[in-house]
C-alpha positions, 0 to 999 in steps of 0.5 A: 701642545706647542711652546708658548707664543707671545700672543693669540688673537681670536678673530681675524676681522679689522681689529684682529688682523690689524693687531696681528700685523702690528704685533709682529712688527713689534716682535711678538710671536703671534697666532691668529685664529678664525673660523672663517676660511676667508680673513677679514671678519664680518666687515670684509666678508658680509658687511662693510665692503660688500654693502659698499660695492652694491651701494656703488653699483646701484648708485651708478644705475640710479644716476643713469636713470635719473641724473644723466639726462640733466647733463645731456646724456641720453641712455636707456639703462638696464642692470644685470643683478647677477653681474653686480653680485659677482662684482661684489664677490670679486672685490671681497675675494681680492681683498681677503687674499690681500689680508692673507698675503699680509699674514704670510708677509708678516709671519703671522701663523693663521689657524682656522677653527673656533677658539675657546679659552680653556685656561689662562694662557691656553686656547683650544681649537674646537673645530675646523682644520686644527680641531683639538690643538691647544695653543699655549700663549703669554697673552690672549686678545679677543677680537671676535666682533659682533653679530646681528641682534635677533628679534623675538617672533622672527626666525631668520633663514637668510632667504626670506627673513634675512639679516644683512648677510642675506640681503647681500645675496638676493638672487632677484630684486624683491618687489616688496622689502620690509626693513626692520630698523632705521639705523645705518645698515637698514637704510644703506641696504634699503637704499640699494634695493630701492634704487633697483626697483624694490618698494621699501618700507622701513619700520622703526620702533622710535619716532625718528630714524638713525638713533643717536644722530643729531636730530636736525640731520636726522629729520633732513635725512628722512625727508631726502630718503622719502623723496627717493621712494623709501617709506617709513612707519615710525613708532611701530614694533614688529611682533612676528614674521611668518613665511607663507606660500607666497611672501612673508606675513608681518604682524606689527603694532604701535610701540605704545601698544594696540593697533595691530595690523598685518602686511605681506611682503616678499622679503624681510630684512632684520637689522635692529642692531648688533650684539657682541659675539662672545658665546663659546669663548669660555669667558665664564670659566676663566673669570672674564667679566661682561656687562648686561649687554654681554660686552667684555669689560676692559680697562684703559689698556684693553685688559679684561678682569683677567690679567693677560687676557685682552679684548677690542672691537665690537665685543667691548663697549663703544661704537661698533665701527671697523675703524675704531676696532682697527685703532684699538688693535694697534693701541692694545698691542703697542701698550702691551709692548710698553709703548704709550698710546691713546685713542680720542673716542670723541674724534672718531667719525661715523658715516652712512653711505647712502646718497647723500652720505651722512657723517658725524663726529663728536657731540650732537646738539641734544648731547650738549643740551643735556650736559648743560653746555653753552655752544654756538652753531654754524651751518652752511647749505650745499645749495649755496656751494658752487661745486655742489651745484655744478655736480648736482649735489645741492641737498644737505648742509654742514653743521659745526658746534663750537664751545661758546667761550673757548670756540673749541669745536665740539662736533661736526655733522654733515649730510651731503655728497661725499660727507664721509670724506669731508668729515675728516677735516673736522675730525682732525681738527678736533683731535688737536682741540682746534677752534672753529676760527682755526678751521675758518681761517684755513684757505680752502680751494675753490670750487670744492665741497670743502668750502661748505665746511669752511663756511659753516666754521665761519658761521660758528665763529661769528665771522661768516656772512653766508649761513642758514 
């Protein structure tokens, strides 16, 4: 066993590697442990980044087929799936090398293997290149992320019945793809394969898509996706999926029970959510408390029930977002070294990278009603935005919610082109407790998509003349 280091981070995803870099900047002798040969965690290797690469490739192909002619461009497009996959893999590889470079530059020791907390202040490596090593440390930071939530009756083989990992590697476009779960992952990957020619059916247990989203946005989103060819089976649960000689036989029934029916498809994508990855860490042995969802309970400094052991990212309560995890990584090590830090979780945006994109920050109308809070709504359609019309992106709208008395912005919701970029204007102002009038009074360049955000703020503040 070597001399004690200041910090051992278990997990080299967005929260872990960002925390490691910040820890070294603050003078902590740091070790980062991960079982993957490639750094970056789920997000970089089999999640956020490869899915966005395929979304972009499939989007360009879809544009060439359906939109180029609107601009007088005559082409007969075809795609090479193997090239798309290689392009995706290269992006992942290059970015992973970049993180590895940052570890070396900041003198973070990297250990490959699975980690187990054998005692307070001790981390054992149970497999990998460093198997058998025990690292003594003053502090331990758990940043192990999450994994796809399983479903009773389904055995994932990542070939026929897949999670998001397998859906990024289909060697050919499936003729029929059944997606279980109408959340972010299912709709993004469903869109990828639908654009490339798959017949995509999304099965959702609830009566609406994108649980937790503002319902008005959710309803509009579903209509747009249906126009793009995605089919939805709502209020339904999948009870089994069995691989046959030809295809996968899926059995489903109404969520309320009864009406059992079968459907045969080529591939099944399971994406009903993600669960914290905490198995094998030795949490029970050292007394780290978890909740009913196996998430690690932490205090305001991200310390667990055991002093000296901390946790961040997907394995603790809160939204499972890479950018949320990154901020927690820096916040945790900054507070660990005596600095003050605070994260406003209400101002963290969420984005769905379909076409159009969907983005939100803060409260939904449903949440405000449940709280009994009085509020005003300001909306503006992209169909009335000059830039949106010029680039053929008239679908969707911006919606801003403001307190009825103080005019403070309580939430922002956008469905439309570049929504994931536009939402940050609202998020920034919410961070500084700004009002809808503050946003409305800011001069916005013309013609830009951002003008729709301004017009929605004008409507919310009662100053607008154009609204829906």
